[in-house]
One Martini backbone bead per residue (centre of mass of N, CA, C, O) as a GRO file, in nm:
protein
  290
    1MET     BB    1   9.304   9.234  10.338
    2LYS     BB    2   9.370   9.511  10.135
    3ALA     BB    3   9.662   9.530   9.931
    4TYR     BB    4   9.869   9.789   9.800
    5VAL     BB    5  10.124   9.791   9.535
    6PHE     BB    6  10.426   9.983   9.429
    7PRO     BB    7  10.636  10.053   9.186
    8GLY     BB    8  10.954  10.114   9.067
    9GLN     BB    9  11.216  10.145   8.917
   10GLY     BB   10  11.210   9.947   8.598
   11ALA     BB   11  10.890   9.922   8.500
   12GLN     BB   12  10.918  10.055   8.248
   13PHE     BB   13  10.735  10.120   7.926
   14THR     BB   14  10.644  10.136   7.620
   15GLY     BB   15  10.307  10.268   7.644
   16MET     BB   16  10.252  10.368   7.915
   17GLY     BB   17   9.920  10.475   7.971
   18LYS     BB   18   9.760  10.486   7.704
   19ASP     BB   19   9.491  10.346   7.769
   20LEU     BB   20   9.407  10.537   7.987
   21TYR     BB   21   9.406  10.807   7.816
   22GLU     BB   22   9.190  10.683   7.596
   23ASN     BB   23   8.956  10.566   7.826
   24SER     BB   24   8.999  10.821   8.034
   25ALA     BB   25   8.910  11.139   8.139
   26LEU     BB   26   9.072  11.148   8.402
   27ALA     BB   27   9.342  11.057   8.304
   28LYS     BB   28   9.380  11.271   8.089
   29GLU     BB   29   9.372  11.511   8.292
   30LEU     BB   30   9.614  11.423   8.457
   31PHE     BB   31   9.830  11.404   8.245
   32GLU     BB   32   9.802  11.708   8.157
   33LYS     BB   33   9.881  11.815   8.439
   34ALA     BB   34  10.168  11.687   8.432
   35ASN     BB   35  10.278  11.843   8.194
   36GLU     BB   36  10.257  12.120   8.333
   37ILE     BB   37  10.430  12.067   8.586
   38LEU     BB   38  10.693  11.966   8.431
   39GLY     BB   39  10.730  12.118   8.134
   40PHE     BB   40  10.653  11.845   7.977
   41ARG     BB   41  10.569  11.576   7.754
   42ILE     BB   42  10.561  11.276   7.901
   43THR     BB   43  10.350  11.130   7.735
   44ASP     BB   44  10.522  11.101   7.469
   45ILE     BB   45  10.734  10.913   7.607
   46MET     BB   46  10.552  10.698   7.719
   47PHE     BB   47  10.397  10.616   7.443
   48GLU     BB   48  10.664  10.665   7.214
   49GLY     BB   49  10.921  10.612   7.346
   50THR     BB   50  11.218  10.504   7.409
   51ALA     BB   51  11.397  10.324   7.633
   52GLU     BB   52  11.610  10.550   7.666
   53GLU     BB   53  11.417  10.785   7.733
   54LEU     BB   54  11.282  10.633   7.983
   55LYS     BB   55  11.569  10.632   8.146
   56GLU     BB   56  11.550  10.898   8.224
   57THR     BB   57  11.528  11.033   8.531
   58LYS     BB   58  11.314  11.270   8.472
   59VAL     BB   59  11.120  11.025   8.361
   60THR     BB   60  11.096  10.759   8.512
   61GLN     BB   61  10.969  10.839   8.787
   62PRO     BB   62  10.712  10.994   8.693
   63ALA     BB   63  10.600  10.764   8.503
   64VAL     BB   64  10.549  10.553   8.725
   65PHE     BB   65  10.379  10.725   8.914
   66LEU     BB   66  10.155  10.799   8.708
   67HIS     BB   67  10.062  10.513   8.633
   68SER     BB   68   9.980  10.428   8.924
   69VAL     BB   69   9.797  10.663   9.025
   70ILE     BB   70   9.595  10.672   8.783
   71LEU     BB   71   9.500  10.391   8.812
   72ALA     BB   72   9.398  10.405   9.097
   73LYS     BB   73   9.185  10.641   9.022
   74THR     BB   74   9.021  10.427   8.806
   75LEU     BB   75   8.938  10.248   9.019
   76GLU     BB   76   8.640  10.144   9.138
   77ASP     BB   77   8.753   9.939   9.404
   78PHE     BB   78   8.929  10.153   9.571
   79LYS     BB   79   9.007  10.003   9.901
   80PRO     BB   80   9.241  10.050  10.097
   81GLU     BB   81   9.405   9.902  10.409
   82MET     BB   82   9.695   9.881  10.265
   83VAL     BB   83  10.028  10.016  10.192
   84ALA     BB   84  10.295  10.003   9.938
   85GLY     BB   85  10.644  10.085   9.832
   86HIS     BB   86  10.910  10.070   9.602
   87SER     BB   87  11.058  10.327   9.679
   88LEU     BB   88  10.917  10.528   9.470
   89GLY     BB   89  10.638  10.381   9.537
   90GLU     BB   90  10.582  10.537   9.805
   91PHE     BB   91  10.455  10.790   9.661
   92SER     BB   92  10.214  10.645   9.544
   93ALA     BB   93  10.106  10.538   9.819
   94LEU     BB   94  10.060  10.839   9.935
   95VAL     BB   95   9.840  10.905   9.738
   96ALA     BB   96   9.647  10.671   9.762
   97ASN     BB   97   9.610  10.734  10.096
   98GLY     BB   98   9.615  11.072  10.120
   99THR     BB   99   9.889  11.218  10.211
  100LEU     BB  100   9.906  11.307   9.916
  101SER     BB  101   9.888  11.483   9.650
  102PHE     BB  102   9.924  11.468   9.319
  103GLU     BB  103  10.098  11.721   9.286
  104ASP     BB  104  10.298  11.682   9.515
  105GLY     BB  105  10.400  11.405   9.433
  106LEU     BB  106  10.515  11.487   9.163
  107LYS     BB  107  10.715  11.706   9.255
  108LEU     BB  108  10.884  11.526   9.441
  109VAL     BB  109  10.970  11.317   9.225
  110SER     BB  110  11.115  11.514   9.043
  111GLN     BB  111  11.312  11.619   9.265
  112ARG     BB  112  11.433  11.338   9.319
  113ALA     BB  113  11.549  11.273   9.042
  114GLN     BB  114  11.742  11.521   9.030
  115ALA     BB  115  11.897  11.473   9.286
  116MET     BB  116  12.007  11.197   9.216
  117GLN     BB  117  12.159  11.268   8.961
  118LYS     BB  118  12.358  11.451   9.098
  119ALA     BB  119  12.475  11.243   9.301
  120CYS     BB  120  12.579  11.046   9.072
  121GLU     BB  121  12.808  11.271   8.966
  122ILE     BB  122  13.020  11.273   9.199
  123THR     BB  123  13.046  10.956   9.222
  124PRO     BB  124  13.138  10.644   9.149
  125SER     BB  125  12.839  10.440   9.119
  126THR     BB  126  12.659  10.134   9.234
  127MET     BB  127  12.482   9.829   9.165
  128ALA     BB  128  12.402   9.480   9.308
  129ALA     BB  129  12.300   9.153   9.256
  130VAL     BB  130  12.223   8.906   9.503
  131LEU     BB  131  12.226   8.546   9.477
  132GLY     BB  132  12.203   8.303   9.733
  133LEU     BB  133  12.199   8.469  10.010
  134ALA     BB  134  12.202   8.559  10.314
  135ASP     BB  135  12.159   8.855  10.457
  136ASN     BB  136  12.385   8.838  10.673
  137VAL     BB  137  12.616   8.776  10.469
  138VAL     BB  138  12.595   9.029  10.297
  139GLU     BB  139  12.651   9.222  10.537
  140GLU     BB  140  12.934   9.107  10.615
  141VAL     BB  141  13.072   9.157  10.343
  142CYS     BB  142  13.031   9.458  10.336
  143ALA     BB  143  13.187   9.518  10.610
  144SER     BB  144  13.470   9.396  10.482
  145ILE     BB  145  13.486   9.637  10.293
  146ASP     BB  146  13.647   9.877  10.140
  147GLY     BB  147  13.440  10.121  10.155
  148ILE     BB  148  13.122  10.184  10.006
  149VAL     BB  149  12.893   9.915  10.108
  150VAL     BB  150  12.546   9.820  10.093
  151ALA     BB  151  12.250   9.727  10.181
  152ALA     BB  152  11.942   9.822   9.986
  153ASN     BB  153  11.762   9.562   9.885
  154TYR     BB  154  11.497   9.366  10.025
  155ASN     BB  155  11.323   9.171   9.819
  156CYS     BB  156  11.404   8.862   9.889
  157PRO     BB  157  11.480   8.563   9.959
  158GLY     BB  158  11.800   8.564   9.793
  159GLN     BB  159  11.745   8.889   9.728
  160LEU     BB  160  11.997   9.129   9.701
  161VAL     BB  161  12.094   9.473   9.712
  162ILE     BB  162  12.378   9.657   9.633
  163SER     BB  163  12.561   9.968   9.748
  164GLY     BB  164  12.805  10.197   9.592
  165GLU     BB  165  13.108  10.210   9.525
  166THR     BB  166  13.237  10.072   9.246
  167THR     BB  167  13.473   9.919   9.376
  168ALA     BB  168  13.327   9.804   9.629
  169VAL     BB  169  13.120   9.642   9.461
  170GLU     BB  170  13.321   9.465   9.302
  171LYS     BB  171  13.454   9.337   9.554
  172ALA     BB  172  13.184   9.221   9.677
  173CYS     BB  173  13.112   9.029   9.442
  174GLU     BB  174  13.356   8.845   9.478
  175ALA     BB  175  13.295   8.775   9.780
  176MET     BB  176  13.016   8.653   9.731
  177LYS     BB  177  13.111   8.415   9.555
  178ALA     BB  178  13.305   8.300   9.772
  179ALA     BB  179  13.036   8.267   9.976
  180GLY     BB  180  12.799   8.137   9.759
  181ALA     BB  181  12.699   8.279   9.537
  182LYS     BB  182  12.527   8.251   9.240
  183ARG     BB  183  12.508   8.575   9.207
  184ALA     BB  184  12.689   8.889   9.097
  185LEU     BB  185  12.539   9.182   8.964
  186ILE     BB  186  12.569   9.443   8.779
  187LEU     BB  187  12.380   9.728   8.741
  188PRO     BB  188  12.192   9.940   8.509
  189VAL     BB  189  12.285  10.215   8.683
  190GLY     BB  190  12.358  10.555   8.792
  191GLY     BB  191  12.367  10.454   9.107
  192ALA     BB  192  12.366  10.468   9.479
  193PHE     BB  193  12.102  10.365   9.599
  194HIS     BB  194  12.046  10.340   9.922
  195SER     BB  195  12.291  10.521  10.023
  196PRO     BB  196  12.530  10.743  10.132
  197MET     BB  197  12.558  10.868   9.839
  198MET     BB  198  12.261  11.019   9.881
  199GLU     BB  199  12.295  11.271  10.075
  200PRO     BB  200  12.258  11.519   9.885
  201ALA     BB  201  11.969  11.437   9.800
  202ARG     BB  202  11.837  11.425  10.076
  203GLU     BB  203  11.880  11.719  10.155
  204GLU     BB  204  11.710  11.835   9.913
  205LEU     BB  205  11.447  11.671   9.971
  206ALA     BB  206  11.391  11.751  10.266
  207ALA     BB  207  11.300  12.044  10.201
  208ALA     BB  208  11.058  11.962  10.021
  209ILE     BB  209  10.906  11.788  10.235
  210GLU     BB  210  10.880  12.007  10.459
  211ALA     BB  211  10.700  12.199  10.249
  212THR     BB  212  10.495  11.972  10.269
  213THR     BB  213  10.170  11.848  10.273
  214PHE     BB  214  10.063  11.614  10.528
  215SER     BB  215   9.820  11.380  10.559
  216THR     BB  216   9.585  11.186  10.688
  217PRO     BB  217   9.535  10.864  10.628
  218ILE     BB  218   9.317  10.597  10.533
  219CYS     BB  219   9.582  10.425  10.562
  220PRO     BB  220   9.841  10.234  10.609
  221VAL     BB  221  10.196  10.251  10.574
  222TYR     BB  222  10.466  10.058  10.455
  223GLN     BB  223  10.778  10.143  10.520
  224ASN     BB  224  11.098  10.099  10.415
  225VAL     BB  225  11.253  10.175  10.683
  226THR     BB  226  11.059   9.986  10.890
  227ALA     BB  227  10.813   9.788  10.798
  228ASN     BB  228  10.577   9.953  10.915
  229ALA     BB  229  10.293  10.079  11.031
  230VAL     BB  230  10.176  10.416  10.909
  231SER     BB  231   9.962  10.718  11.014
  232ASP     BB  232  10.153  10.942  11.077
  233ALA     BB  233  10.246  11.234  10.910
  234ASN     BB  234  10.523  11.291  11.045
  235GLU     BB  235  10.645  11.007  11.029
  236ILE     BB  236  10.632  10.978  10.732
  237LYS     BB  237  10.814  11.212  10.668
  238LYS     BB  238  11.065  11.114  10.814
  239ASN     BB  239  11.098  10.849  10.658
  240LEU     BB  240  11.121  10.973  10.368
  241ILE     BB  241  11.386  11.121  10.417
  242ILE     BB  242  11.559  10.859  10.481
  243GLN     BB  243  11.519  10.666  10.227
  244LEU     BB  244  11.766  10.738  10.025
  245THR     BB  245  11.989  10.614  10.257
  246ALA     BB  246  11.812  10.363  10.301
  247PRO     BB  247  11.682  10.066  10.312
  248VAL     BB  248  11.475   9.833  10.147
  249LYS     BB  249  11.213   9.655  10.331
  250TRP     BB  250  11.038   9.436  10.170
  251THR     BB  251  11.022   9.174  10.303
  252GLN     BB  252  10.938   9.287  10.587
  253SER     BB  253  10.684   9.428  10.498
  254VAL     BB  254  10.526   9.185  10.381
  255GLN     BB  255  10.539   9.016  10.646
  256GLN     BB  256  10.382   9.235  10.815
  257MET     BB  257  10.123   9.241  10.650
  258ILE     BB  258  10.049   8.955  10.688
  259ALA     BB  259  10.044   8.962  11.003
  260ASP     BB  260   9.811   9.207  10.971
  261GLY     BB  261   9.600   9.062  10.730
  262ALA     BB  262   9.690   9.011  10.445
  263THR     BB  263   9.507   8.864  10.148
  264LEU     BB  264   9.561   9.091   9.924
  265PHE     BB  265   9.784   9.167   9.642
  266THR     BB  266   9.792   9.473   9.454
  267GLU     BB  267   9.926   9.574   9.163
  268VAL     BB  268  10.014   9.924   9.083
  269GLY     BB  269  10.128   9.927   8.760
  270PRO     BB  270  10.399   9.857   8.611
  271GLY     BB  271  10.414   9.545   8.596
  272LYS     BB  272  10.524   9.226   8.812
  273VAL     BB  273  10.745   9.228   9.032
  274LEU     BB  274  10.602   9.230   9.315
  275ALA     BB  275  10.440   8.975   9.288
  276GLY     BB  276  10.686   8.796   9.265
  277LEU     BB  277  10.817   8.862   9.539
  278ILE     BB  278  10.579   8.791   9.723
  279ASN     BB  279  10.578   8.482   9.631
  280LYS     BB  280  10.863   8.440   9.761
  281ILE     BB  281  10.800   8.534  10.053
  282ASP     BB  282  10.494   8.394  10.013
  283LYS     BB  283  10.350   8.117   9.870
  284GLU     BB  284  10.043   8.199   9.991
  285ALA     BB  285  10.020   8.444   9.842
  286VAL     BB  286   9.791   8.682   9.712
  287THR     BB  287   9.793   8.795   9.374
  288ALA     BB  288   9.767   9.097   9.169
  289ASN     BB  289   9.664   9.301   8.878
  290ALA     BB  290   9.527   9.611   8.783
   0.00000   0.00000   0.00000
């Protein structure tokens, strides 16, 4: 079965999407429509902007989403039998499988980026990558720390990202090293994504999601929150609302997709991060890049 996966924040690079824009009339039309919806020329920043400009929250998330979704729409043999996306990538996956329209997906991603930015400014918060510890050990260490720090991204076995208040994350990093972690590194991010610190953003985004039409998809989406196949539009909506404050169960999602018959994982969008993680989750998995 063909599985398509969509990357999240961090996959952006200068020049992303430029080839698509120049070589496909459909892509050009969609990029220009995106410029109108967003109210600024995101294409200028994507094609010519600096790494710093691309890192701006209001730019990063829509840019990665646009690259992924427009690339999917220009693929000749795009017939997904299952889809999944990492964090932000879940919105790309939901456009790719017909749950969300291109326009609604872009509007939600833009609102999500701005809501997350606001939430990041309330309390000093951050994330850290923990390498070389079992998931349950990371969870136990987080639970032992005073303050808010939780497991946020289950990326692959031995690679887990934690998230929370800056002081709590720093303490957790020291405790992870003491517990035998190969590394525990603070990440250059603006805040504590996929943690309780995102509650104000979740509330703001929930209202926007509730007001958006979700259609029955052409194939199941394996959602971050449950790691299970979901085809019911209302259930997809409910899980998407929870997503901002819940962990990304990427390892579990990929394992479930393989158990359900995935034979080829194609990464659609900037970068090759997900293909790399999938190969670490299952050495036998066949991966490709669109």
